[in-house]
C-alpha positions as CSV (number, residue, x, y, z in Angstrom):
1,M,165.1,150.1,79.0
2,M,162.6,147.9,80.8
3,T,162.3,148.3,84.6
4,A,162.7,145.1,86.6
5,I,159.6,143.9,88.4
6,E,159.9,144.1,92.2
7,L,156.2,143.6,93.2
8,V,153.5,141.4,91.8
9,V,149.9,142.4,92.7
10,L,147.6,139.4,92.2
11,D,143.8,139.3,92.3
12,M,142.2,136.5,94.4
13,A,138.9,134.9,93.2
14,G,139.4,133.7,89.7
15,T,143.1,134.5,89.5
16,T,144.8,132.7,92.4
17,V,141.7,131.2,94.1
18,R,139.1,129.1,92.3
19,D,135.7,130.7,92.2
20,D,133.5,127.8,90.8
21,G,130.5,130.1,90.8
22,V,130.8,131.0,94.5
23,V,130.5,134.7,93.9
24,E,127.3,134.2,92.0
25,Q,125.9,131.9,94.7
26,A,126.7,134.4,97.4
27,F,125.1,137.2,95.3
28,Q,121.9,135.2,94.9
29,R,121.7,134.5,98.6
30,A,122.3,138.2,99.4
31,A,119.7,139.3,96.9
32,E,117.1,136.8,98.3
33,R,117.8,138.0,101.8
34,T,117.8,141.7,101.2
35,G,115.8,142.3,97.9
36,V,118.7,144.6,96.7
37,A,118.1,143.5,93.0
38,D,114.3,143.7,93.0
39,R,114.3,146.9,91.0
40,M,115.5,145.2,87.8
41,P,114.9,141.8,86.1
42,W,117.0,139.1,87.7
43,P,118.9,138.2,84.5
44,D,120.0,141.9,84.2
45,A,121.1,142.0,87.8
46,L,123.1,138.8,87.5
47,Q,124.7,140.0,84.2
48,Y,125.8,143.2,86.0
49,V,127.4,141.2,88.7
50,R,129.3,139.2,86.1
51,D,130.4,142.3,84.2
52,T,131.7,143.9,87.3
53,M,133.6,141.0,88.8
54,G,136.6,142.3,90.6
55,M,135.1,145.6,91.6
56,S,134.4,146.6,95.2
57,K,131.2,144.8,96.3
58,I,129.8,147.9,98.0
59,D,130.1,149.7,94.6
60,V,128.3,146.9,92.8
61,F,125.5,146.8,95.3
62,T,125.1,150.6,95.3
63,H,124.4,150.4,91.6
64,L,121.9,147.5,92.0
65,A,120.2,149.4,94.8
66,G,119.7,152.5,92.7
67,G,122.1,154.5,94.8
68,D,120.5,153.6,98.1
69,V,123.7,153.5,100.2
70,A,122.0,151.9,103.3
71,A,120.4,149.1,101.2
72,A,123.8,148.6,99.5
73,A,125.6,148.3,102.8
74,A,123.0,145.7,104.1
75,A,123.4,143.7,100.8
76,T,127.1,143.8,101.0
77,A,127.1,142.5,104.6
78,A,124.7,139.7,103.5
79,F,126.9,138.9,100.5
80,E,130.0,138.7,102.7
81,G,128.2,136.5,105.2
82,A,126.9,134.2,102.4
83,Y,130.3,133.9,100.8
84,S,131.9,133.0,104.2
85,D,129.1,130.4,104.7
86,I,129.8,128.9,101.3
87,I,133.5,128.7,101.9
88,A,132.8,127.0,105.3
89,E,130.5,124.5,103.5
90,Q,132.6,123.8,100.4
91,G,136.1,124.9,101.4
92,A,138.5,127.0,99.4
93,L,140.7,125.8,96.6
94,E,143.6,127.5,94.8
95,I,143.9,127.8,91.0
96,P,146.1,124.7,90.4
97,G,149.7,125.6,90.8
98,A,149.0,129.1,92.2
99,A,150.8,128.6,95.6
100,E,153.9,127.2,93.9
101,A,154.0,130.0,91.4
102,I,153.7,132.6,94.2
103,A,156.4,130.8,96.2
104,G,158.7,130.9,93.1
105,L,158.1,134.6,92.7
106,R,159.1,135.3,96.3
107,D,162.1,132.9,96.1
108,A,163.3,135.1,93.3
109,G,163.2,138.1,95.5
110,L,159.8,139.6,94.3
111,K,157.2,140.7,96.8
112,V,153.6,139.5,96.3
113,A,150.4,141.2,97.3
114,L,146.9,139.8,97.0
115,T,144.1,142.2,96.3
116,T,140.3,141.7,96.2
117,G,136.9,143.4,96.1
118,F,135.9,141.4,99.2
119,A,135.8,142.9,102.8
120,P,138.8,142.0,105.0
121,V,136.9,139.4,106.9
122,T,136.1,137.4,103.8
123,R,139.6,138.0,102.3
124,D,141.3,136.7,105.5
125,A,138.9,133.7,105.7
126,L,140.0,132.7,102.2
127,I,143.7,133.2,103.0
128,D,143.4,131.2,106.2
129,A,141.4,128.4,104.5
130,L,144.2,128.1,101.9
131,G,147.0,128.3,104.5
132,W,148.6,131.2,102.6
133,R,149.3,133.6,105.5
134,D,153.0,133.1,105.3
135,L,153.1,132.8,101.5
136,I,152.4,136.4,100.7
137,D,153.7,139.8,101.8
138,L,150.4,141.7,101.9
139,A,146.7,141.4,101.3
140,L,144.4,144.4,100.6
141,S,140.7,145.1,100.3
142,P,139.1,148.4,99.1
143,V,138.7,149.6,102.7
144,D,142.5,149.4,103.1
145,A,143.2,151.6,100.1
146,G,140.4,154.1,99.6
147,R,138.6,152.9,96.4
148,G,138.2,149.5,94.9
149,R,139.0,148.5,91.3
150,P,139.0,149.8,88.6
151,A,140.6,152.7,90.5
152,P,144.4,152.4,91.0
153,D,144.2,152.6,94.8
154,L,144.8,149.0,95.6
155,V,147.9,148.8,93.4
156,L,149.3,152.1,94.6
157,T,148.7,151.1,98.3
158,A,150.5,147.8,97.7
159,L,153.4,149.7,96.2
160,L,153.6,152.1,99.2
161,R,153.3,149.4,101.8
162,T,156.0,147.2,100.3
163,G,158.4,150.0,99.6
164,T,158.5,149.3,95.8
165,S,160.7,151.8,94.0
166,S,158.3,152.8,91.3
167,V,155.0,151.9,89.6
168,R,157.0,150.7,86.6
169,A,158.4,148.0,88.9
170,V,154.9,146.6,89.6
171,A,153.2,143.8,87.7
172,V,149.4,143.5,88.1
173,V,147.5,140.3,87.3
174,G,143.8,139.5,87.3
175,D,140.9,137.8,85.6
176,T,138.7,140.8,85.0
177,S,138.6,143.9,82.9
178,S,138.6,146.0,86.2
179,D,141.9,144.3,87.2
180,V,143.4,145.3,83.9
181,E,142.0,148.9,84.1
182,S,143.3,149.3,87.7
183,G,146.8,148.3,86.6
184,R,146.7,150.6,83.7
185,R,145.5,153.6,85.8
186,A,148.2,152.9,88.3
187,G,150.9,153.0,85.6
188,A,152.1,149.4,86.3
189,G,155.0,148.2,84.3
190,F,153.3,145.0,83.3
191,V,149.6,144.2,83.3
192,A,148.3,140.7,82.6
193,G,144.9,139.1,82.3
194,V,144.3,135.5,83.0
195,L,141.6,133.2,81.5
196,S,141.0,131.2,84.7
197,G,138.2,133.4,86.0
198,A,135.3,135.7,85.1
199,H,136.2,137.4,81.8
200,D,137.3,136.2,78.4
201,R,140.2,137.2,76.1
202,D,138.2,140.0,74.4
203,A,137.4,141.6,77.8
204,L,141.0,141.4,78.8
205,A,142.3,142.9,75.6
206,G,143.8,146.0,77.3
207,A,146.4,143.9,79.0
208,D,150.0,143.5,78.0
209,A,149.5,139.8,77.9
210,V,146.6,137.4,78.3
211,L,147.7,134.2,80.0
212,D,145.9,130.8,80.6
213,D,146.4,131.2,84.3
214,V,148.8,132.5,87.0
215,T,151.2,129.7,86.5
216,S,152.1,131.2,83.2
217,L,153.2,134.5,84.8
218,P,156.8,133.6,85.6
219,A,157.6,132.7,82.0
220,A,155.8,135.8,80.7
221,L,158.0,138.0,83.0
222,V,161.2,136.2,81.9
223,E,160.3,136.5,78.2
224,R,160.0,140.3,78.6
225,N,163.3,140.5,80.5
226,L,161.4,141.8,83.6
227,V,163.0,139.2,86.0
228,A,166.0,136.9,86.2
229,R,165.7,133.9,84.0
230,A,166.2,131.6,87.0
231,L,162.7,132.4,88.1
232,V,161.1,129.9,85.7
233,A,163.2,127.0,87.0
234,R,161.7,127.6,90.5
235,T,158.0,127.2,89.4
236,P,156.1,124.5,87.5
């Protein structure tokens, strides 16, 4: 018998928030300011950033810095500053329909947590820029949970903080392979990849479903008898 979903854990950039290359722009600025990627060819460094989208930024920069933790910390701070600057310059936009989809999930009695590999300051700047503070139940960064993705910590912390009854009552949704792996490691009852962000269908193949974007999530939950059918009527 399927366990009904009580909590939906959604990634931010690429899943609910449009990226439009902002992460790569911020990485390039951070690399130029700190030299963190100087030990390898630039195309290789950029490809690594693309491959590890969704992971904790300190972990990504530690690899790029060859294990130099101090250099990684400096690069992470430069990245977060650059990302915030770009958001201030360009603004933040949702994946079209994301806010309405989240509102529909909550109207149906589900709790919604946003998770990200960004530091809290960047995460909160995005949430405030979008006006989503009252739209969600919880927002988490790796520092809030212990480890970033692909570890299960963000998902399990969201479960504990929202009082969700079991991991089988959690749905995890993201645009990267690390999102999918994190959901799998946590034992989530439903794990979905979305094609609105960094990774393609092949990279997301470990998910229970690969959706065009987050607006397809309510219907996917209903089709699997994981929520009440009335949920679809409340979202686009």
